[in-house]
C-alpha angles and dihedrals in degrees: 000000000000122000090258096041088227126184132150125284152052144223133236156174125329102165096073133047114310136185109281122233117237119275089249095053091047089053094050094048090050096046092048096050093040094049091048093050093049093050091048100050100021119216113314092018091072095086093050093052092047092051090043093053096037089053090056094063122093120198137196120204098228093169094056092045095051104036123197101315094098136107116285116277107245104226102201103102097266120122137215119197131179110220117195134184108207120214092205114151094199123123115344091001090068087096087074099057146315117314106237094178096256134074134204136206101269089179129019129184131172106212118197117192115199127241093266098039090238099116140015141201120216121200114192114203116209112239092223095054111128107232139166102254114205122229112286144183117252108246094215106036101026090229124140113256114204119240114270130217120224098351126154113277096230091057089074091073089047090049101046110359123233094337094055090045090054093042091055093048092050091049088051098046107025087229125125112231108227094192142014126212124181128184125187128207099267096044090049089051096051095045090057092048090052087053090056095249130296125266119226133161120222119206090201139024117277116205117167118157091188091064093031093237128139121171132165120217110281143058121327139173104222123212120220093266092049092046090052086050093054097048088051101043117104106147103069101047135058116338093335091249130130088250090063090049090052090059090053091051092051091049090047093048089056092050091049091052092052089047092051089051093049094052113102092226098158093048092055115054089186092057094042091057094038090053092044092050094046091045097050092045090048100058141061110200139186109273090259090068098035097110133071091240094052096041091047090051091050095047092049089056089060104038096095088066117103127188091261088060092057122084110200119196136161120238105264106258142158131209116270108249089213093051124019088199090067133059135211128217116253094232101202096044089043088056089055093051094049093044091054090054094047090050094046091241134133115272106254115240089229092066093067099027092103097035118123082225088075088058103053089109096219099093096096097041095081130036 
């Protein structure tokens, strides 16, 4: 796999009008999901299963929190989604560190799905990127927090929760996020286990005591715990930076997509319900997706995408001369990336060619 794990593709808007699938395709989708659900729960159990899965979901009303002062909503069928991995240590996540009462965005990806939902672009935003964060409302106290200049990107979530993270991304990109998806450590781990693990191949040994991961070179089927260790590791691959870790995350996400495609979900009612249960417990969404009906509709719109249809890049950055542990956006190259998403076009390779993100050194470790 190349250092940037590039393919072809993009991801876009679902909250507005979208290109409608053909009547025949809609019928096939409805029949497939409907039949699978009936097999899983059986007759009168359908209501119980629906209520159970619906009750698992947690929603955040991003629209109400941010109001009308946002980028225009592009009404062409494309979708833009902010996907965050939270480093919260509350509840079951306490096994991964001390709960300090706040969480940050450990992983951040802007996913753009194209108008026809046939390809997608994913832009990873390094958590150590210094950005201008807009004024936000504190998620705990409800107090207004002034804007900040050159503060770490992942502090936006810590300051004002999902709404502040979305607001910061929209200020950076000029693109309205149609949806928000957040996954925590425990949810991610359980989802991978329900899939039966994810197969990856390592070209060199990975040994990171901090993330409790030790792998020899070769092909491995990673459990949920091992997968979590892989996407969190940074010290045993490449240059040890967050940029190298992003390359591992991108390679793993493609492997995860391939695994999800290969699992015989509809031939196994138990696996279908298990995956649905794990997935709905794993995510926090914007309120527009916080129901089984809406989330299923959203997922159906993306299920035609394979890993080869998804182009993954890292926001073009350079190391901060004042602090090598921080990175600064490359403004001109960044504008090229965001413009491509706005225009529903592939991200040009030239936009990331000079980025420090291309030099993390971990891109060929995992495939």
